[in-house]
C-alpha positions as CSV (number, residue, x, y, z in Angstrom):
1,M,-10.0,200.1,101.0
2,F,-7.5,199.7,103.7
3,S,-5.1,200.8,101.4
4,F,-7.1,203.8,100.4
5,F,-7.3,204.5,104.4
6,L,-3.6,204.5,104.6
7,A,-3.5,206.9,101.8
8,A,-5.5,209.1,103.3
9,L,-3.4,209.2,106.3
10,F,-0.4,209.9,104.7
11,V,-2.1,212.8,102.9
12,S,-3.3,213.9,106.2
13,A,0.2,213.9,107.9
14,Q,2.0,215.8,104.8
15,A,-0.7,218.2,104.1
16,H,-0.1,219.7,107.8
17,S,3.7,219.5,107.7
18,A,5.7,216.6,109.2
19,H,7.1,218.8,112.2
20,F,7.4,215.7,114.3
21,K,8.8,212.1,114.0
22,L,9.0,209.5,116.4
23,A,11.5,209.6,119.5
24,D,9.8,207.2,121.9
25,K,7.1,204.7,122.6
26,F,5.8,203.2,125.9
27,I,3.4,200.2,125.5
28,G,2.7,197.3,128.1
29,S,6.2,196.1,129.4
30,D,8.3,199.0,127.8
31,F,7.6,201.1,131.0
32,F,9.8,198.8,133.2
33,S,12.8,199.8,130.9
34,G,11.7,203.1,130.0
35,F,11.3,204.4,133.4
36,D,12.7,204.7,136.9
37,W,10.8,203.7,140.2
38,K,11.5,206.4,142.6
39,T,11.7,206.0,146.2
40,F,12.7,209.3,148.0
41,D,10.3,211.1,150.4
42,D,7.7,213.0,148.5
43,P,8.7,216.5,148.0
44,T,4.6,217.8,148.4
45,H,4.7,216.4,151.8
46,G,2.2,213.8,150.9
47,R,1.3,210.7,153.2
48,V,2.8,208.2,150.6
49,N,5.7,205.8,150.5
50,Y,7.1,205.5,147.0
51,V,8.5,201.7,146.5
52,D,11.1,200.5,144.2
53,Q,10.4,198.7,140.9
54,Q,11.3,195.2,142.6
55,T,8.8,195.9,145.6
56,A,6.2,197.3,143.1
57,L,6.3,194.2,140.9
58,A,6.1,191.9,144.1
59,T,3.3,193.4,145.7
60,N,1.5,194.2,142.5
61,L,1.9,197.9,142.6
62,S,3.2,197.8,139.2
63,Y,2.5,195.1,136.3
64,A,1.9,194.8,132.6
65,H,-0.2,192.5,130.4
66,N,-0.6,192.8,126.7
67,T,-1.0,196.0,125.7
68,K,-1.5,198.0,129.1
69,F,0.6,199.2,132.1
70,F,-0.7,199.5,135.6
71,M,0.5,201.5,138.7
72,R,-1.6,201.4,141.6
73,A,-1.5,202.4,145.0
74,D,-1.9,199.7,148.0
75,A,-5.3,199.1,148.9
76,H,-5.1,196.3,151.5
77,T,-2.9,197.4,154.4
78,V,-3.8,199.8,157.4
79,V,-1.0,202.2,157.6
80,S,1.0,202.4,160.9
81,D,1.6,205.8,162.5
82,D,5.4,205.3,162.2
83,A,5.3,204.7,158.5
84,R,6.0,207.1,155.9
85,G,2.3,206.5,154.5
86,R,0.3,204.3,152.2
87,D,2.4,202.3,149.5
88,S,2.4,204.0,145.8
89,V,4.6,204.4,142.8
90,R,6.3,207.4,141.4
91,I,8.0,206.7,138.0
92,E,10.3,208.9,135.9
93,S,11.8,208.4,132.7
94,F,15.4,207.9,131.6
95,S,15.5,210.0,128.7
96,A,14.4,213.9,128.3
97,Y,12.8,215.5,125.4
98,D,12.7,219.2,124.6
99,Q,10.6,220.4,121.6
100,S,7.9,217.4,121.2
101,V,4.6,216.2,121.3
102,F,3.7,213.4,124.0
103,I,0.4,211.6,123.2
104,L,-1.2,209.5,126.0
105,D,-3.8,207.2,125.8
106,V,-4.9,206.3,129.6
107,E,-8.1,204.3,130.5
108,H,-8.2,205.1,134.1
109,M,-6.7,207.6,136.6
110,P,-6.4,207.3,139.9
111,A,-9.9,208.8,141.7
112,G,-11.0,209.2,145.2
113,C,-10.5,211.0,148.4
114,A,-7.2,212.0,149.6
115,T,-5.8,211.3,146.0
116,W,-3.4,213.4,144.4
117,P,-2.3,212.0,141.4
118,A,-0.5,213.9,138.0
119,F,1.3,213.1,134.7
120,W,4.3,215.9,134.3
121,S,7.4,216.6,133.0
122,L,10.4,218.6,134.8
123,S,13.9,219.2,133.9
124,Q,16.2,216.5,134.0
125,S,19.2,218.4,134.4
126,S,18.4,221.6,136.5
127,P,17.4,221.5,139.9
128,W,13.7,222.3,140.6
129,P,12.3,225.1,139.4
130,Q,14.9,225.8,137.2
131,G,14.1,224.4,133.5
132,G,10.7,224.5,134.5
133,E,7.5,222.3,135.3
134,I,4.5,221.5,132.8
135,D,1.5,219.5,134.6
136,I,-0.6,217.6,131.9
137,I,-2.9,215.7,134.2
138,E,-3.5,216.8,138.1
139,G,-6.0,217.2,140.5
140,V,-7.1,216.0,143.8
141,N,-10.0,214.2,146.0
142,L,-13.0,214.2,143.9
143,N,-12.3,216.9,141.0
144,T,-13.8,215.9,137.8
145,N,-12.3,218.9,135.7
146,N,-8.5,218.4,135.1
147,L,-5.9,221.3,135.9
148,V,-3.0,221.9,133.5
149,S,-0.3,224.4,134.7
150,L,3.2,225.7,134.7
151,H,5.8,226.2,137.4
152,T,8.9,228.3,136.4
153,I,11.5,230.6,137.4
154,A,10.7,234.6,137.9
155,N,9.7,236.5,135.0
156,C,7.1,234.0,133.0
157,T,3.6,235.1,133.0
158,M,0.5,234.3,130.8
159,P,-2.1,236.5,129.4
160,E,-5.7,236.3,131.1
161,E,-7.4,235.8,127.6
162,R,-5.9,233.5,125.1
163,K,-6.7,231.0,122.2
164,Q,-7.9,228.1,124.6
165,S,-11.1,226.3,125.5
166,G,-10.2,226.1,129.0
167,Q,-10.6,228.7,131.9
168,T,-7.6,230.8,133.1
169,Q,-7.5,230.1,136.8
170,S,-4.0,231.9,137.6
171,T,-1.4,234.2,135.4
172,N,1.9,234.2,137.4
173,C,4.0,230.7,136.8
174,D,6.8,232.0,139.2
175,T,7.2,229.2,142.0
176,N,7.8,232.0,144.3
177,F,4.3,233.7,143.9
178,N,1.7,232.7,145.8
179,F,2.8,229.9,147.6
180,N,3.9,228.1,143.8
181,Q,0.3,228.1,142.8
182,G,1.4,228.4,139.2
183,C,-0.3,229.5,136.1
184,G,-3.0,227.0,135.7
185,T,-6.0,226.4,133.1
186,S,-9.0,224.5,134.3
187,L,-10.3,222.3,131.6
188,T,-14.3,222.7,130.7
189,Q,-14.9,219.0,130.2
190,S,-16.0,217.7,133.3
191,N,-15.0,214.0,132.2
192,S,-11.5,215.4,131.8
193,Y,-10.3,213.9,135.3
194,G,-10.8,211.3,138.1
195,S,-14.5,209.2,138.4
196,P,-16.0,210.7,135.3
197,F,-13.2,210.0,133.5
198,N,-13.0,206.8,134.3
199,S,-16.5,205.9,133.7
200,N,-16.2,207.0,130.4
201,G,-13.6,204.8,129.5
202,G,-10.9,207.5,129.7
203,G,-9.4,209.5,126.8
204,W,-6.4,211.1,125.1
205,Y,-4.0,213.9,126.3
206,A,-1.4,215.6,123.9
207,M,1.0,218.0,125.0
208,R,3.0,220.0,122.3
209,R,5.8,222.2,123.0
210,T,7.9,224.6,121.0
211,Q,10.3,227.7,121.0
212,D,7.9,229.4,118.7
213,T,4.3,228.1,119.9
214,G,5.2,227.7,123.7
215,I,3.2,225.0,125.2
216,Q,-0.4,223.5,124.4
217,V,-2.5,220.6,125.8
218,W,-5.6,218.8,124.5
219,F,-8.1,216.2,125.7
220,W,-10.2,214.2,123.8
221,P,-12.8,211.9,125.8
222,R,-12.9,208.0,124.6
223,N,-16.1,208.7,122.8
224,S,-15.0,211.9,120.9
225,W,-15.5,212.2,117.0
226,R,-13.0,215.0,117.1
227,V,-9.6,212.7,118.0
228,P,-7.3,213.7,115.3
229,L,-5.8,210.3,113.5
230,Q,-2.5,211.3,114.8
231,V,-3.7,210.9,118.3
232,R,-6.1,207.8,117.8
233,Y,-3.7,205.9,115.6
234,P,0.2,207.2,116.6
235,Y,1.4,204.0,115.6
236,I,0.6,204.8,111.6
237,F,3.0,208.2,111.8
238,E,5.7,206.6,113.4
239,H,8.2,206.5,109.9
240,I,6.1,209.6,108.1
241,G,5.7,212.1,111.2
242,F,3.4,214.7,111.3
243,G,2.1,218.1,111.9
244,T,-0.5,219.7,114.7
245,D,-2.1,222.2,112.6
246,N,-5.3,220.5,112.0
247,W,-5.9,219.8,116.0
248,G,-8.1,222.6,116.7
249,E,-8.0,225.1,119.6
250,P,-6.2,223.3,122.6
251,D,-7.8,223.0,126.0
252,A,-4.7,224.8,127.7
253,S,-2.4,227.2,126.1
254,F,0.6,228.9,127.1
255,P,2.2,231.0,124.9
256,V,5.9,232.7,124.9
257,K,5.1,236.0,124.0
258,Q,5.5,236.8,128.5
259,C,7.6,234.0,129.0
260,D,10.9,233.4,126.9
261,Y,10.9,229.6,126.4
262,S,14.8,229.1,126.1
263,T,15.1,230.7,129.4
264,H,12.5,228.8,131.2
265,F,12.2,225.5,129.8
266,D,14.8,222.8,128.8
267,S,14.8,218.9,128.2
268,H,12.1,217.1,130.5
269,K,11.9,213.8,131.8
270,I,8.5,212.6,132.0
271,V,6.8,211.6,135.6
272,F,4.0,209.7,136.4
273,D,2.9,209.9,140.3
274,L,0.2,209.0,142.9
275,T,0.6,210.8,146.2
276,F,-1.8,211.5,149.2
277,C,-2.6,214.5,150.7
278,G,0.3,216.6,151.1
279,D,0.3,220.5,150.2
280,W,-2.6,220.4,147.9
281,A,-5.0,217.4,148.4
282,G,-4.6,217.7,152.2
283,N,-5.2,221.4,152.4
284,V,-8.6,221.0,150.8
285,F,-9.7,217.8,152.1
286,A,-11.8,218.7,154.8
287,S,-13.9,221.0,152.1
288,A,-13.6,218.3,149.7
289,G,-16.8,216.1,150.9
290,C,-14.4,213.2,152.0
291,G,-16.1,213.0,155.6
292,T,-15.1,214.5,158.9
293,S,-11.6,212.8,159.6
294,T,-8.3,214.2,158.8
295,C,-6.7,213.4,155.4
296,V,-3.8,211.5,157.0
297,D,-6.2,209.7,159.3
298,F,-8.3,208.5,156.1
299,V,-5.6,207.2,154.3
300,D,-4.1,205.3,157.2
301,N,-7.0,203.2,158.3
302,N,-9.3,203.0,155.0
303,P,-7.5,200.7,152.4
304,D,-10.8,200.0,150.9
305,K,-11.1,203.1,149.6
306,F,-8.1,203.1,147.2
307,K,-9.1,200.3,145.1
308,E,-9.8,203.1,142.2
309,A,-6.5,204.9,143.0
310,Y,-4.6,203.2,139.9
311,W,-3.2,204.2,136.5
312,E,-4.0,202.2,133.2
313,I,-2.1,203.5,130.4
314,N,-2.7,201.9,126.9
315,S,0.2,203.5,125.2
316,L,2.5,206.9,125.5
317,Y,4.3,208.2,122.5
318,V,6.8,210.7,122.2
319,F,7.4,212.8,118.9
320,K,10.4,215.2,118.8
321,R,10.3,218.3,116.7
322,V,12.4,217.6,113.5
């Protein structure tokens, strides 16, 4: 029976053109060798103090066991007025990838008032926004619907209507337009982000980027029966590769017709981070149902409110186009 199952997987992979083969995988402690812990000031002006790997390990902000990797915010300390902010983690991959597929199996993402977590990518070699930015998971405060977006140099726009299940929020990707809003698509599944995502046991996110199709993002909740075999069992496809033709309509799609791929996107490193307040979460904090204090006061004086501010990642696979 098992051999028949493997044979079926192989046929499924080959039937849709094996365009992608394994480049890297990160499971458990692989993140410690494959990613760099960044300590610079938050470019989005958050009330956060990013710590190095040694500090993160010593204070239990980053740890791994078995096949899981965790990174979290400090949930014990009242932050002093003269500090940069609440201790947290921002990691960036040492390797960069161009035409590729990312498959993330995540069980828990940071959630709660003042939080602003993201799983995204940006150019390794070009100063931002050159080379582009792809936000795969992003939201703030008590959001429940994930926002997928691009941020680029000029002359990159998206059609209002396109083949995606998500709802278009903005169409101009230029960082100089509308205070760097970017071109965004909001997912329609209300368990694609935040507390509902976590209550459902998380799920899978996949991002595909190629010069001919542009950039697409899919989300499947943990209990979905529609999860493609390549996403649910990526380890089986490490050597045989796969195509993505059978994945169905993406949740978010950014085609190349009005945004030349080679002009706006180059090889990207992968980023996970968790900041607080700042340019987005801070600006909408008062209207987010988080109380009457300011966002900074909330972050500084309520460490117990950040117990759910953590990433729990089962695996991250990167398959490169061949």
